[in-house]
C-alpha positions as CSV (number, residue, x, y, z in Angstrom):
1,X,-0.1,0.0,0.1
2,X,1.4,3.3,-0.9
3,X,2.1,6.2,1.6
4,X,-0.9,8.2,0.4
5,X,-3.4,5.1,0.6
6,X,-2.2,4.5,4.2
7,X,-2.9,8.0,5.1
8,X,-6.3,7.8,3.7
9,X,-7.2,4.6,5.4
10,X,-6.1,5.9,8.8
11,X,-8.4,8.9,8.1
12,X,-11.4,6.8,7.4
13,X,-10.9,4.6,10.5
14,X,-10.5,7.7,12.6
15,X,-13.7,9.3,11.3
16,X,-15.5,6.0,11.8
17,X,-14.5,5.6,15.3
18,X,-15.3,9.3,16.1
19,X,-18.7,9.2,14.5
20,X,-19.5,5.7,16.4
21,X,-18.5,7.3,19.7
22,X,-20.6,10.4,19.0
23,X,-23.7,8.1,18.3
24,X,-23.2,6.2,21.5
25,X,-22.8,9.4,23.4
26,X,-26.0,10.7,21.9
27,X,-28.0,7.5,22.8
28,X,-26.7,7.5,26.4
29,X,-27.5,11.1,26.9
30,X,-31.1,10.6,25.4
31,X,-31.9,7.9,27.8
32,X,-30.3,9.5,30.8
33,X,-32.2,12.6,30.1
34,X,-35.0,13.1,32.7
35,X,-38.2,15.1,32.5
36,X,-40.6,16.5,35.2
37,X,-43.8,14.3,35.4
38,X,-46.9,15.0,37.4
39,X,-48.8,11.7,38.1
40,X,-52.4,12.0,39.2
41,X,-54.9,9.4,40.3
42,X,-58.5,10.3,41.2
43,X,-60.3,7.7,43.4
44,X,-63.9,7.4,42.3
45,X,-64.1,3.8,43.3
46,X,-66.6,4.1,46.3
47,X,-63.9,3.2,48.8
48,X,-60.1,3.9,49.7
49,X,-57.8,2.5,47.2
50,X,-54.3,1.2,47.6
51,X,-52.4,2.6,44.6
52,X,-49.0,1.0,43.6
53,X,-46.7,2.8,41.0
54,X,-43.5,1.6,39.6
55,X,-41.2,3.1,36.9
56,X,-38.9,0.9,35.0
57,X,-35.9,2.3,33.1
58,X,-35.2,1.0,29.5
59,X,-32.3,-1.2,30.8
60,X,-34.9,-2.9,33.1
61,X,-34.0,-1.2,36.4
62,X,-36.5,0.1,38.7
63,X,-36.3,3.9,38.7
64,X,-39.3,4.6,41.1
65,X,-41.7,2.6,43.2
66,X,-44.2,4.0,45.6
67,X,-47.5,2.9,47.3
68,X,-50.2,5.2,48.4
69,X,-53.6,5.0,50.1
70,X,-56.0,7.3,48.3
71,X,-59.4,8.0,50.1
72,X,-62.5,7.9,48.1
73,X,-63.4,11.0,46.3
74,X,-59.7,12.2,46.7
75,X,-56.9,12.7,44.1
76,X,-53.3,11.9,44.7
77,X,-50.5,13.5,43.2
78,X,-46.8,12.3,42.5
79,X,-44.5,14.9,41.0
80,X,-41.2,13.0,40.0
81,X,-38.3,13.4,37.5
82,X,-38.2,10.3,35.4
83,X,-36.0,9.1,32.6
84,X,-37.1,9.5,29.0
85,X,-38.2,6.1,27.6
86,X,-38.9,4.5,31.2
87,X,-42.3,2.8,31.4
88,X,-44.8,3.7,34.1
89,X,-46.9,0.7,35.5
90,X,-49.6,1.3,38.1
91,X,-52.5,-0.5,39.6
92,X,-55.0,-0.2,42.6
93,X,-56.6,-2.5,44.9
94,X,-59.8,-2.1,46.9
95,X,-60.1,-3.7,50.5
96,X,-63.6,-5.1,49.6
97,X,-62.4,-7.2,46.8
98,X,-59.9,-9.9,46.0
99,X,-58.8,-8.6,42.7
100,X,-56.4,-5.7,41.7
101,X,-56.9,-3.5,38.7
102,X,-54.2,-2.5,36.2
103,X,-54.1,1.0,34.7
104,X,-53.0,1.7,31.3
105,X,-49.0,1.5,31.2
106,X,-47.5,4.7,29.9
107,X,-44.1,5.4,28.3
108,X,-42.2,8.7,29.4
109,X,-41.7,10.9,26.3
110,X,-39.2,13.6,25.8
111,X,-40.3,17.1,26.7
112,X,-40.1,19.8,29.3
113,X,-42.7,18.2,31.4
114,X,-45.9,16.2,31.3
115,X,-49.0,15.1,33.2
116,X,-50.6,11.6,33.2
117,X,-53.9,11.3,34.9
118,X,-56.0,8.2,35.6
119,X,-59.4,7.6,37.4
120,X,-60.2,4.6,39.7
121,X,-63.8,4.1,38.5
122,X,-66.7,2.9,40.5
123,X,-67.3,-0.9,40.0
124,X,-70.5,-2.9,39.8
125,X,-70.0,-4.7,43.3
126,X,-72.5,-7.3,44.4
127,X,-74.5,-6.8,47.6
128,X,-76.8,-9.6,48.5
129,X,-79.2,-7.3,50.6
130,X,-79.6,-4.8,47.7
131,X,-80.2,-7.5,45.2
132,X,-83.0,-9.2,47.3
133,X,-84.5,-5.8,47.8
134,X,-84.4,-5.0,44.1
135,X,-85.9,-8.4,43.3
136,X,-89.0,-7.7,45.5
137,X,-89.3,-4.2,44.1
138,X,-89.4,-5.7,40.6
139,X,-91.8,-8.4,41.8
140,X,-94.2,-5.6,43.3
141,X,-94.0,-3.5,40.2
142,X,-95.1,-6.6,38.1
143,X,-97.3,-7.9,41.0
144,X,-95.5,-11.0,40.7
145,X,-96.2,-11.7,44.3
146,X,-99.7,-12.5,43.4
147,X,-101.1,-15.8,42.2
148,X,-102.0,-15.3,38.4
149,X,-105.4,-16.3,37.0
150,X,-105.6,-17.2,33.3
151,X,-107.2,-14.6,31.1
152,X,-110.2,-16.6,30.1
153,X,-110.9,-17.5,33.8
154,X,-110.6,-13.9,34.8
155,X,-113.2,-12.9,32.2
156,X,-115.6,-15.4,33.6
157,X,-115.0,-14.1,37.3
158,X,-115.5,-10.3,36.0
159,X,-118.9,-11.1,34.9
160,X,-120.1,-12.4,38.5
161,X,-121.8,-10.8,41.4
162,X,-121.0,-12.8,44.7
163,X,-121.3,-12.8,48.4
164,X,-118.2,-11.4,50.0
165,X,-116.9,-10.6,53.3
166,X,-116.1,-7.1,54.5
167,X,-112.9,-7.2,52.6
168,X,-114.5,-8.4,49.5
169,X,-113.2,-11.9,49.6
170,X,-115.7,-14.4,48.1
171,X,-117.5,-16.4,50.9
172,X,-120.6,-17.4,49.1
173,X,-122.4,-18.3,45.8
174,X,-121.9,-16.3,42.6
175,X,-124.3,-15.3,39.9
176,X,-123.3,-14.5,36.4
177,X,-124.9,-11.3,35.2
178,X,-122.7,-10.1,32.3
179,X,-120.2,-11.2,29.5
180,X,-116.8,-9.5,29.9
181,X,-114.4,-9.2,27.4
182,X,-110.8,-8.0,28.7
183,X,-108.8,-5.6,26.6
184,X,-107.2,-2.4,27.2
185,X,-105.3,0.5,25.8
186,X,-102.3,2.4,27.5
187,X,-100.1,-0.6,27.7
188,X,-97.2,-0.1,29.9
189,X,-93.7,-1.6,28.9
190,X,-91.4,-3.0,31.6
191,X,-87.8,-3.8,31.4
192,X,-85.5,-4.3,34.5
193,X,-82.6,-6.3,35.5
194,X,-81.1,-7.6,38.8
195,X,-78.1,-9.7,39.6
196,X,-78.6,-12.2,42.4
197,X,-77.0,-15.1,44.1
198,X,-78.7,-18.4,43.4
199,X,-79.6,-19.2,47.0
200,X,-81.3,-15.8,47.5
201,X,-83.3,-16.2,44.3
202,X,-84.4,-19.6,45.5
203,X,-85.5,-18.2,48.8
204,X,-87.3,-15.5,47.0
205,X,-89.2,-17.9,44.7
206,X,-90.8,-19.6,47.9
207,X,-92.5,-16.2,48.4
208,X,-93.1,-15.1,44.8
209,X,-94.9,-17.7,43.0
210,X,-94.2,-16.3,39.5
211,X,-90.3,-16.4,40.3
212,X,-90.7,-20.1,40.4
213,X,-92.4,-20.1,36.9
214,X,-89.0,-18.9,35.2
215,X,-87.8,-22.4,34.8
216,X,-84.4,-21.4,35.8
217,X,-82.1,-23.8,37.7
218,X,-80.7,-21.6,40.2
219,X,-77.7,-23.0,42.2
220,X,-76.4,-21.8,45.5
221,X,-73.0,-20.3,45.3
222,X,-73.5,-18.8,41.7
223,X,-74.5,-15.4,40.6
224,X,-77.2,-14.9,37.9
225,X,-78.2,-11.8,35.9
226,X,-82.0,-11.9,35.6
227,X,-83.6,-9.7,33.0
228,X,-87.4,-9.0,32.9
229,X,-89.4,-7.6,29.7
230,X,-93.1,-7.2,30.1
231,X,-96.1,-5.5,28.8
232,X,-99.2,-5.0,30.9
233,X,-102.2,-2.9,31.5
234,X,-104.9,-2.2,33.9
235,X,-108.5,-3.4,33.1
236,X,-111.4,-1.6,34.8
237,X,-114.7,-3.6,35.0
238,X,-117.2,-1.0,34.3
239,X,-121.0,-1.4,34.3
240,X,-121.3,-4.1,36.7
241,X,-123.0,-2.0,39.4
242,X,-125.8,-1.3,36.8
243,X,-126.5,-5.0,36.4
244,X,-128.7,-5.7,39.8
245,X,-131.9,-4.1,38.3
246,X,-131.6,-6.6,35.3
247,X,-131.5,-9.8,37.5
248,X,-134.5,-12.2,37.5
249,X,-136.5,-12.5,40.6
250,X,-135.5,-16.0,41.3
251,X,-132.0,-15.1,41.5
252,X,-132.7,-11.8,43.6
253,X,-134.5,-14.0,46.1
254,X,-131.2,-16.3,46.3
255,X,-129.1,-13.3,46.7
256,X,-131.2,-11.6,49.5
257,X,-131.3,-15.0,51.3
258,X,-127.5,-15.3,51.2
259,X,-126.9,-11.7,52.4
260,X,-129.3,-12.4,55.2
261,X,-127.5,-15.5,56.5
262,X,-124.4,-13.3,57.3
263,X,-125.0,-9.9,58.8
264,X,-121.5,-8.5,57.7
265,X,-121.7,-9.8,54.1
266,X,-122.0,-7.7,51.2
267,X,-122.6,-8.1,47.3
268,X,-119.3,-7.9,45.4
269,X,-117.7,-7.9,42.0
270,X,-114.3,-7.6,40.5
271,X,-113.6,-3.9,39.9
272,X,-110.2,-4.0,38.2
273,X,-107.2,-6.1,37.8
274,X,-103.7,-5.9,36.0
275,X,-103.4,-8.0,32.8
276,X,-100.0,-9.2,32.0
277,X,-100.0,-9.4,28.1
278,X,-96.6,-11.1,28.3
279,X,-93.8,-11.4,30.7
280,X,-90.3,-12.8,29.5
281,X,-87.3,-13.8,31.5
282,X,-83.7,-14.4,30.5
283,X,-81.5,-15.8,33.4
284,X,-77.8,-15.8,32.6
285,X,-75.4,-17.7,34.7
286,X,-72.3,-15.8,35.7
287,X,-68.8,-17.1,34.8
288,X,-66.4,-16.6,37.5
289,X,-63.1,-15.1,36.6
290,X,-60.2,-14.8,39.0
291,X,-57.7,-12.3,37.7
292,X,-55.7,-9.2,38.4
293,X,-55.6,-6.9,35.5
294,X,-57.8,-5.2,33.0
295,X,-61.4,-5.5,33.5
296,X,-64.7,-5.1,31.6
297,X,-67.4,-2.7,32.6
298,X,-69.9,-5.6,32.6
299,X,-68.1,-7.4,35.2
300,X,-69.7,-7.8,38.6
301,X,-67.4,-7.9,41.6
302,X,-67.9,-9.9,44.8
303,X,-65.6,-10.3,47.8
304,X,-64.4,-13.8,46.7
305,X,-64.3,-13.5,42.9
306,X,-65.4,-11.7,39.7
307,X,-68.2,-12.7,37.4
308,X,-68.8,-11.9,33.7
309,X,-72.1,-13.0,31.9
310,X,-72.0,-14.7,28.5
311,X,-75.0,-14.9,26.4
312,X,-74.4,-18.6,25.7
313,X,-75.1,-19.2,29.5
314,X,-78.8,-17.8,29.1
315,X,-82.0,-19.6,29.6
316,X,-85.3,-18.1,28.3
317,X,-88.9,-18.5,29.7
318,X,-92.1,-16.6,29.2
319,X,-95.8,-16.5,29.9
320,X,-98.7,-14.6,28.4
321,X,-102.3,-13.5,29.3
322,X,-102.2,-13.8,32.9
323,X,-104.2,-11.6,35.3
324,X,-103.0,-10.4,38.6
325,X,-103.7,-7.9,41.3
326,X,-107.3,-8.6,41.1
327,X,-109.2,-5.9,43.2
328,X,-112.9,-6.4,44.4
329,X,-115.4,-3.8,45.3
330,X,-118.6,-4.3,47.2
331,X,-122.1,-2.6,47.1
332,X,-123.3,-0.9,50.2
333,X,-125.2,-3.7,52.2
334,X,-128.2,-1.8,53.5
335,X,-128.9,-0.1,50.3
336,X,-128.5,-3.3,48.3
337,X,-130.9,-5.3,50.8
338,X,-133.5,-2.3,50.4
339,X,-133.3,-2.3,46.5
340,X,-133.6,-6.2,46.2
341,X,-136.5,-6.3,48.5
342,X,-138.2,-3.5,46.5
343,X,-137.5,-5.2,43.3
344,X,-139.0,-8.5,44.6
345,X,-142.1,-7.0,45.9
346,X,-142.6,-4.8,42.8
347,X,-142.2,-7.9,40.6
348,X,-144.7,-10.0,42.7
349,X,-147.3,-7.2,43.0
350,X,-147.2,-6.8,39.1
351,X,-147.7,-10.5,38.7
352,X,-150.7,-10.5,41.0
353,X,-152.4,-7.3,39.3
354,X,-151.8,-8.6,35.7
355,X,-155.2,-9.6,34.3
356,X,-155.7,-13.3,33.1
357,X,-155.2,-13.9,29.4
358,X,-158.2,-13.7,27.1
359,X,-159.7,-17.0,26.6
360,X,-159.6,-18.2,22.9
361,X,-162.6,-19.9,21.2
């Protein structure tokens, strides 16, 4: 190699070495650079949260790690100088639950300063007393605590006058005085949901007969999501108090005799009732998931596990044309007795005074 060539090669080597050293210096300076970071966590979980924060540098070393208890409704703040390119990891745990919840990991970026804010949101947590109370509320709204009557049978009963006690409960015979067709406008649509433990649902079914009609195999120790969808209306049985003058004398005498057998009895009929056009149920068995990590908003959390509800675990049942909340009304006793006696007397008097028919040749 000539003298000039040797000098050129030495120059190239020196230039390459200098450039490489400069690049390494730039890389090291970049990753050693620190920026001011304002970390904030607002606790909206409903209880105090234990927050854990750690920051890991690009080389894997932990740069920053702290725990802090954040009361419900308050915001915790950490102001730290952290390395550019490091990774922020944080999660929080709630004393009432077994799981911890990871918040999104963040990478510290280059800049003069930055702010990272997260929220510990409210979770859907299971409370058995509240679930049972809501189940009873739903049952009351739909009158599911009453034994149902089939629509056809209800129509027959609504056309009757009967002997009832002071509360309107039938204690004696009934007389058909009218044909009743049940229909109604102003249909109300109902949609409600409750998540409930299987044992509690079974206990409620013992006192709410229509819960048992749901045909769901509730199991103790399992959580279920139950959805009701319904349409119903109130039917008022008008015109029944106008039927008494149209009753034949023979039946009036039977009514009079029945009323006189019991001095507290009254003549009654069905005033109104609620008609369930249909009630549909879906019952979804929860799938227990034990995890610490990201969570779906549909997850239900309990003290010993978390549950998600998959449509593939759903059973459906429904019934139609049921009548519940049957409400009787009774006619005033003394006025009814006086009117019936007057009608009987007037009819018999008219029969006596009626002239005999003409004799035909």
